[in-house]
Residue, then its C-alpha position, 0 to 999 in steps of 0.5 A: x557326898x554333900x558339896x564342900x563349903x569353903x576352900x579348906x577341907x575343914x569344917x568352916x564355911x565361906x562366912x568364916x573367911x574374912x577374905x570372902x566378906x570383903x566388899x560385901x558391905x551394904x551401900x549405905x554403910x559405905x556411904x556412912x564411912x565416907x560421910x566424914x570426908x564428904x563433910x570435911x570437903x564441903x565445909x572447906x569449900x563453903x568456908x571460902x568467902x564468896x567475893x563478888x566483883x570488885x567495885x572498881x577497876x583500873x581500866x574501863x569495863x562493861x560494868x565499870x564505866x564511870x571514871x574517878x580519881x583517888x582523893x581521900x586523905x592518906x591516899x596518893x591523889x589523882x590515880x584514875x580508876x573506874x566504878x559502876x553507876x551505883x558506886x556513889x550510893x554505896x560509898x559516898x557516905x562511908x568514908x572509911x569504906x571509900x578509903x579502903x577502896x582507894x587504898x586498894x586502887x593505890x596498891x594495884x596502881x603501884x603494882x601495875x606501874x612497877x611491872x610496866x617500869x620493869x618491862x620498859x627497863x628490860x626493853x632498854x637493856x635489850x636494846x643496849x645489848x643489841x647495840x653493843x653487838x653491832x660491828x660498825x662503830x658509827x652504827x653501834x654509837x647511834x644504836x646506843x644513843x637511841x637505846x639511851x633515849x628510850x622513854x620510860x613513862x611508867x618509871x617516870x609516873x611511878x617516881x612522880x606519884x610514889x617518890x615525892x616528885x619527878x626523878x630520872x632514876x628508876x623506881x625505888x622498891 
C-alpha cells in the first residue's frame, strides 16, 4: 500500500491544502511585501528637517561664548544672549536673518522670565501659607511680613521689558 498523502483519505495532496502552504513563501517575496512599509518609514524619517545647533543660546556654552544684546528694530532691546565666534560673519550683513534670530531670543527670554516669575510667585504663596499656620501671633505676623517682602526679580524684569516700564504687579500674560 503506498503511503498516504495529506490528511484526508481523499485524493488531494499536501500542496492542495492552503494551511500547509502558509509560511513557505521565499524570503525575497516576503521582503517585497514589506517594501511599501519600509519605504513609508524611511520617507517619513528622512522628511524631518535636520536642524543643526541654534546659532545662539541664552546662557554661555562651550560653543556660544560671545555675549551680545538684542538691538534690531522691532525687537525688545538689550536682551543678553550668547553666540559662536562666526556669528557676525553669517548674520552681520543679513538684517532679516539677524532680526529672525533676535525675535527667537526675545520669545525664549520672555518664556524663561515667565517660568521664573511663576516660580517666584509660587514660592511667595507657599511662604504666606506657612506663615498663616504659625500658632504665635507675633511669629505669624513676622513670617507674613517676610513672605510679603520676598523679591521677585524675574517678574520685575518681565514687566520692565515687556510691559512698557517697571511695575510692581505680576506679569500680564
